[in-house]
C-alpha positions as CSV (number, residue, x, y, z in Angstrom):
1,M,70.8,127.2,58.9
2,K,68.5,125.5,56.5
3,V,65.8,127.3,54.8
4,L,62.2,125.6,54.7
5,S,59.4,126.1,52.7
6,D,55.8,125.9,54.7
7,A,55.2,122.4,53.3
8,D,58.8,121.2,54.5
9,V,58.0,122.6,58.3
10,R,54.5,120.7,58.0
11,E,56.0,117.5,57.0
12,R,58.7,117.7,59.5
13,F,56.2,118.1,62.4
14,A,54.2,115.4,60.9
15,R,56.9,112.8,60.9
16,S,57.8,113.7,64.6
17,P,56.8,110.8,67.0
18,N,53.2,111.1,68.1
19,R,53.5,110.4,71.6
20,S,50.3,112.1,72.7
21,D,51.6,114.1,75.6
22,E,55.6,114.3,75.0
23,S,55.5,115.7,71.7
24,I,54.8,119.1,70.0
25,H,51.8,118.6,67.6
26,C,51.1,120.5,64.4
27,D,47.6,120.8,63.0
28,G,48.7,122.3,59.9
29,R,48.4,126.0,61.1
30,D,49.5,125.9,64.7
31,L,51.9,124.0,67.1
32,F,50.5,122.7,70.4
33,F,51.1,120.5,73.3
34,A,48.7,117.6,74.2
35,H,49.9,117.3,77.6
36,P,47.3,117.6,80.3
37,E,49.4,120.0,82.3
38,A,50.2,122.2,79.2
39,S,49.8,125.9,79.8
40,C,51.0,129.5,78.6
41,I,52.8,132.5,80.0
42,D,52.5,136.0,78.4
43,I,55.0,138.3,78.2
44,E,54.7,141.9,76.7
45,Y,57.6,143.4,75.0
46,P,59.7,145.6,77.1
47,P,59.0,149.5,76.9
48,K,62.6,150.2,76.2
49,L,63.5,148.6,72.9
50,E,67.1,148.2,73.4
51,R,66.2,145.3,75.6
52,L,64.5,143.3,73.0
53,P,67.7,141.5,72.0
54,F,68.1,140.4,75.7
55,L,64.3,139.3,75.7
56,A,64.7,137.3,72.5
57,R,67.9,135.6,73.9
58,Y,66.4,134.8,77.3
59,L,63.5,133.4,76.0
60,A,65.3,131.3,73.3
61,T,66.8,129.6,76.2
62,L,64.5,129.8,79.2
63,G,65.4,127.5,81.7
64,Y,68.4,126.2,79.7
65,E,71.9,126.7,79.4
66,A,73.2,127.7,76.0
67,K,75.8,125.0,76.1
68,D,73.0,122.6,75.9
69,F,71.4,123.8,72.7
70,E,71.0,121.0,70.2
71,G,69.2,123.3,67.3
72,A,65.8,125.1,66.8
73,M,63.1,125.6,64.4
74,L,61.7,129.2,63.5
75,W,58.4,129.2,61.7
76,F,57.0,132.5,60.3
77,T,53.2,131.8,60.3
78,E,51.7,135.2,59.7
79,W,52.9,138.4,58.1
80,G,51.2,141.2,56.0
81,V,49.5,142.6,58.9
82,W,50.6,146.0,58.8
83,N,52.0,147.8,55.7
84,S,54.2,146.6,52.9
85,L,56.7,149.5,53.2
86,D,57.8,148.9,56.6
87,E,57.4,144.9,56.6
88,G,59.4,145.0,53.0
89,I,62.3,146.0,55.0
90,G,62.0,142.9,57.1
91,Y,61.5,140.7,54.1
92,R,64.8,141.9,52.7
93,I,66.6,141.1,56.0
94,I,65.3,137.7,55.9
95,E,66.3,137.2,52.1
96,A,69.7,138.5,52.9
97,M,70.1,135.8,55.8
98,H,68.8,133.1,53.3
99,S,71.5,134.3,50.6
100,A,74.2,134.5,53.1
101,S,73.6,130.7,53.9
102,G,73.7,130.0,50.3
103,Q,69.8,129.4,50.1
104,P,68.4,132.5,48.1
105,K,64.7,132.1,48.4
106,S,62.1,134.6,49.0
107,F,60.5,135.5,52.2
108,E,57.2,134.1,51.3
109,A,58.5,130.9,49.7
110,A,60.6,130.0,52.7
111,P,58.9,131.0,56.1
112,G,60.7,127.9,58.0
113,H,64.2,128.0,59.3
114,L,66.0,124.6,61.0
115,F,69.2,125.6,63.0
116,R,72.1,123.6,64.2
117,A,73.6,123.2,67.6
118,D,76.2,125.8,66.8
119,E,73.7,128.4,65.6
120,L,72.0,129.6,68.7
121,Q,73.3,133.3,67.7
122,E,71.7,133.2,64.3
123,A,68.3,131.5,65.6
124,I,68.2,134.4,68.3
125,G,68.9,136.9,65.3
126,M,66.1,135.4,63.5
127,L,63.7,135.2,66.4
128,L,64.3,139.0,66.9
129,Q,62.8,139.8,63.3
130,P,59.0,138.9,64.0
131,M,59.3,140.8,67.2
132,V,60.5,144.0,65.2
133,F,58.4,143.6,62.1
134,G,55.3,142.6,63.7
135,W,54.7,138.9,62.3
136,D,53.5,135.8,63.9
137,A,56.1,133.1,64.5
138,M,56.7,129.7,66.2
139,F,60.2,129.2,67.8
140,V,60.9,125.5,68.8
141,P,64.2,125.0,70.7
142,W,65.6,121.4,71.6
143,W,68.3,120.5,74.1
144,S,70.9,117.8,74.7
145,Y,68.7,116.3,77.3
146,G,65.1,115.9,78.3
147,Y,61.7,116.4,76.4
148,K,60.9,119.4,74.7
149,E,59.6,121.4,77.7
150,F,58.5,124.7,75.8
151,F,57.9,126.8,72.6
152,L,57.4,130.3,71.9
153,H,54.4,131.8,70.1
154,V,55.4,135.4,68.7
155,S,52.4,137.5,68.1
156,H,52.1,140.5,65.8
157,D,50.5,142.1,68.7
158,S,53.9,142.6,70.6
159,F,53.9,139.9,73.1
160,V,55.4,136.3,73.0
161,S,53.7,133.4,74.8
162,V,55.9,130.8,76.3
163,V,54.1,127.6,75.8
164,T,54.9,125.0,78.4
165,R,54.5,121.1,78.7
166,T,54.3,120.6,82.5
167,K,53.4,122.3,85.9
168,E,56.9,121.8,86.9
169,F,58.5,123.6,84.0
170,H,55.7,126.3,84.1
171,A,56.4,127.2,87.7
172,K,60.0,127.3,87.0
173,A,59.8,129.5,83.9
174,F,57.1,131.9,85.7
175,D,59.7,132.4,88.5
176,L,62.5,133.2,86.4
177,L,60.6,135.5,84.2
178,R,59.3,137.3,87.4
179,E,62.8,137.6,88.9
180,L,63.9,139.4,85.8
181,D,60.9,141.9,86.1
182,L,59.6,140.7,82.8
183,N,56.1,140.9,84.2
184,P,54.9,137.4,83.3
185,K,51.2,136.8,83.2
186,P,49.1,133.6,83.1
187,G,48.4,132.6,79.3
188,H,45.2,134.2,78.2
189,E,42.2,131.8,77.5
190,L,42.4,132.1,73.7
191,R,46.1,131.1,73.7
192,L,45.3,128.2,76.1
193,R,42.7,126.8,73.8
194,R,45.1,127.3,70.9
195,F,48.4,125.9,72.3
196,C,47.3,123.4,75.0
197,R,44.9,120.8,73.8
198,V,44.1,117.3,75.1
199,P,43.3,115.0,72.4
């Protein structure tokens, strides 16, 4: 895992090829797809908390095999929504993960995390943190083949939006989520305006 500052994350997205409908774009605050078929699926957290690790693992690899994982970026975008007593526990966990990787940076100074192809478990473990502590985060996985077909937005309001690039992948993802009784819902209009924009 490589720990990144907020500026490092923004710079990485600014350097990515700017093919209007194939890439994930960054406006400085949010990530979005500019593909005309881009859409969202909203998933609320399961009522049984012990299912949360399954949800994180399943969403992190949605529609793909773990063996094809090539890496990911997780970017905490909002925290401090609740209270510092509860959230402080999460800050310490993240800082311990930073230190374990030989990069002892504070939570606030390093909200970005870049994972290698052999770090899927670590990426999923980090993805669980905003779910547990009520932060906003973006999770962008990439694979050994094809375009980036989706990214995740974890909301501090206890749901995850799966942002899909094409109608084909959206339909596939929706069906997979419904088969597992994860109660997928079409993305709310606010999320569609935020994460799916045609230039």
